[in-house]
C-alpha positions in Angstrom: -0.2 0.1 0.0 1.5 3.7 -1.2 0.2 6.7 0.4 0.8 9.8 -1.2 0.4 13.4 0.1 -0.1 16.7 -1.8 0.3 20.1 0.0 -0.8 23.4 -2.5 -0.2 26.4 -1.6 -2.0 28.8 -3.3 -2.3 32.7 -3.8 -6.2 33.9 -4.9 -6.5 36.5 -6.8 -9.7 39.1 -6.3 -10.8 38.3 -3.1 -11.5 40.5 -0.4 -13.0 38.4 2.6 -12.7 35.2 4.2 -16.5 34.5 2.7 -15.2 35.5 -1.0 -12.2 33.1 -0.4 -14.6 30.1 0.6 -16.5 30.7 -2.6 -13.2 30.2 -4.8 -11.8 27.1 -2.3 -14.8 25.4 -2.2 -15.3 24.6 -5.8 -11.6 23.3 -6.4 -11.7 20.9 -3.4 -15.1 19.5 -4.2 -13.7 19.1 -8.2 -10.7 17.3 -6.9 -12.8 15.1 -4.8 -15.5 14.2 -7.6 -12.8 13.8 -10.4 -10.0 11.9 -8.9 -11.7 10.6 -5.6 -9.7 11.8 -3.4 -9.2 13.2 0.0 -9.0 16.7 0.1 -9.2 20.0 2.6 -8.4 23.2 3.3 -5.3 22.7 5.4 -3.7 26.3 6.3 -3.8 29.9 6.0 -7.4 30.0 7.1 -7.3 33.2 8.7 -5.5 34.7 5.5 -8.2 35.5 2.6 -6.0 35.6 -0.2 -3.9 32.3 0.8 -4.9 28.9 0.9 -3.0 25.8 1.5 -5.2 22.6 -0.2 -4.2 19.5 1.3 -4.9 16.3 -1.3 -4.1 12.4 -0.1 -4.6 9.5 -1.9 -4.0 5.7 -1.5 -3.3 2.7 -3.8 -1.6 -0.4 -4.1 0.7 1.0 -7.1 3.2 3.9 -6.5 3.3 5.1 -9.7 -0.9 5.5 -9.5 -0.5 7.7 -6.8 2.5 9.9 -8.1 0.0 10.1 -11.2 -2.9 11.1 -9.6 -1.2 13.6 -7.3 0.1 15.1 -10.7 -2.9 15.5 -12.0 -4.5 17.3 -8.9 -1.8 19.7 -9.3 -2.1 20.4 -12.9 -5.9 21.0 -12.0 -5.0 23.4 -9.5 -2.5 25.3 -11.4 -4.7 25.8 -14.5 -7.5 27.9 -12.9 -7.4 31.1 -13.6 -8.7 32.4 -10.1 -5.6 31.9 -8.4 -1.9 31.3 -8.5 0.2 27.9 -7.7 3.0 29.3 -5.4 4.4 25.8 -4.5 3.3 22.3 -4.4 5.0 19.7 -1.9 4.7 16.0 -2.9 5.4 12.9 -0.4 5.0 9.5 -1.0 5.0 6.6 2.1 5.1 2.6 1.0 5.7 -0.5 3.1 9.2 -0.4 3.4 8.6 3.3 5.1 8.8 2.8 9.0 
């Protein structure tokens, strides 16, 4: 079993309140869940209205599948015009990792 985690640090465009931030971040989280069947949550920068940290997790029997899914999630977020992807951090844990 392999577990992959992805942290996406994003800068939101024309957002001036936490309410507007939610209206941008929630659809992205929902689309990632629906399209890739991964676990997703807004996991950081909760008190900042122009920044968000989106966490994505995937589990599979094959490490390459986990990498492919997380890379596709990163591409989807990077392609969104209403935000700028500042950084993406990938982690993979497998059977040899204790």
